N, C-alpha and C positions, 0 to 999 in steps of 0.2 A: 146496567148493573153497577158500574163504577160510579156513575153520577149519583145513584141512590145511596151507595155506601158513603160517598163523600158528603152528601147532604145530611145523612144521619149523623156522621161524625161531627159535622159543623153544628147541627142542632143540639146534640148532647153537650158539646163543648160550651156553647152559649149558655145552656141551662145551668151547667155546673159552675161556670164563671159567675153568672148573676147570683146564684145561690151562695157561692163562697164569698162574694163581695158583700152581700147583705149580711151574712153572719159575722164577717169581720167588722163591718160598720156598726153592727149592734154591740159587739164585744168592746169596741173602742169608743163607744158613745158618739160616733160620727152620725149615726142615724138615731135621732132622739125617739123617746117613747111616744111623744105627741105625733111625730111624723108617721110612725108605724101604726098607731091607732087611727090616725086619719085615713090612711090607706085601707085599713081593714073596715073602717066605718063606711068608706065610699063603696067598697065591694059589697057590703051587706045592705046598705040603705038605698042606693041608687039603682035604677033599672039598667043603666049603661054599665055600671060596675059589675052587676050580677051577670049580665050577658057576656062581658069580656072574660070574667073569671070562669064561667061555666063553659063557654065555647073553647077557651084555651085548654081547660082540663079534658074536655071531650076529644079535641083534636089530638092531644098528647096520648090519650088512651088508644085511640084508633091507630095512630101512627106507630105506637109501640107494639100493638098486636100485629100490625102489618109487617113490621120489621122482624118480629120473632118468627112469623110464618115464613118469610123469605129466608131467614137465616137457617131455620130447621130444614127447609127444602134444599138449600145449598149443601148443608152437612150430609143429608141423605144422598144427594147426587154424588158427592165426593166419595161415598163409600161403595159406589157401584160404577161399573162400566156398561154403557148401553150402546146398542147398535140396532139398526133396522134390518129385518129379514122380509122377504116378500109376504110371508104369512103373518108378520107382526113384530113387535118390539121385543128385544131380548136384553136382559140385564144380568150382569155377572158380579157377584160380590167380590170385593177386594180381598176379603179373608180367604175366599176360595183360591184366588191366585197365590196368596201367601202360602197356603197349604201345598199347592202344586210346586212352588219353588222349593219348599222344604223336601218334598219327595224327590225332586230332581237332584238336589244337592247331596242326598244320601249316596248317590252313585259316584260322587267325586272323591277319590282317595286322598286328596290334599286337605280335605275339610274334616274337622271333628264336629263342628257345630255351625249352623247358620240360622239367623233369625231375620227374616225379611220384614220390611215395612213398606207397603205399597200405597201410593197416592195417585190420583188421576185428576187432570184438569184439561183445559182446552189445548195446552201445549203438548200433551201426551201423557204417558204413564211413567211415573218416577218410582224407582225402587232403591231403597237403601238397605243393604245387607250388613248385619252385624255378624262378623265371622270370627270363629276360633279356628286357627290354622296350625298345622304341624310344623315343627321347627326345621325339618329337613326339606322344606318346600321352597322353590324359587318363587318368591312372592310376585314379582312383576309378571312372569310368564303364567303363573297359576291364576292370578286374578284376571288377567286378560282372557285366559281360556274359560274361566267361570263366567265372565261377563258375556262372551260370545255364545256359550252354550245356553245360558239362561235366556238371552235375547232371542235366539233362534227358536227355542222351545216355546216361549211365550207367544211369539208371533205365529208360530205354527198352530198352537192351541187356539188362540183367539181369532186368527184369520183377519187381523187388522193391519193397517198401514201406518197408524199413528206412531210418532217417535217413542222409543222406549229407552229411557235413561237409567242405567244401572250403576249404582255406586257401591263400592265395597269398603266397609269400615272394619279393619282388623282390630278387634278388641283384645285378643289374647293370642299368644304363640306358645304352644305346648309341645312336649316331646312325645313320641309314640310310646305306648306302653309295651315293654318287652314281654314277649310270651314266655311263660315259665315252661321250660323244656325238661325240668327235673321230674323224676318219677316220684309220686307222693310217697311219704314215709310209710303209710299203712300198707301200700302195695309192696314196698320193699320188704316190710316185715313179714308179709304173707308169703312172699317168694322165698325168704330165708327159712321160714318154718315148714315149708312144703317138703315132705320126705322124698328122697330120691327113689324113683320107681324103675329106673333103667330105661332102655330104649324100647319103644313099642313099635311093632311092625304091623 
């Protein structure tokens, strides 16, 4: 796969370089009109020229379609995690894992918000969490605790042994909202206007 990617990059680089050099040569009059017309005439009028141009175009189209198919396949594989069961293949969407991480994070009192981004490759599962954390939290201890909990939960859920790399990005630190312990004014007013009825037995 790396060889294919490298060859594709090399091919497209050569095509862009040749095209750019031809365009620059035309704009600077380095490539004359006669030379350009001679090349076009050779491609149109000679059998060899027609074969070269036609085969080159056909090969480029086939290779481009092949590259697109491989790229789309890789993108699709990167969005899922797959493993084999005795009864068949099982795939898990990365978005499902992200939802699972969000539900797990709700139970952590140190967090106000967590937005995970999960990717997977041959080296394992990589998770980057964008976190909004409360200001009264010990960040080193809390983040280590979160990482350990999330890693254990994910391994338990997926039942896999691949490495799980969890990164925490603290995007914001906020203070906890103080609970309003005051009695509402309407309730106070009602209590004030309630007539005294004495003690009921």
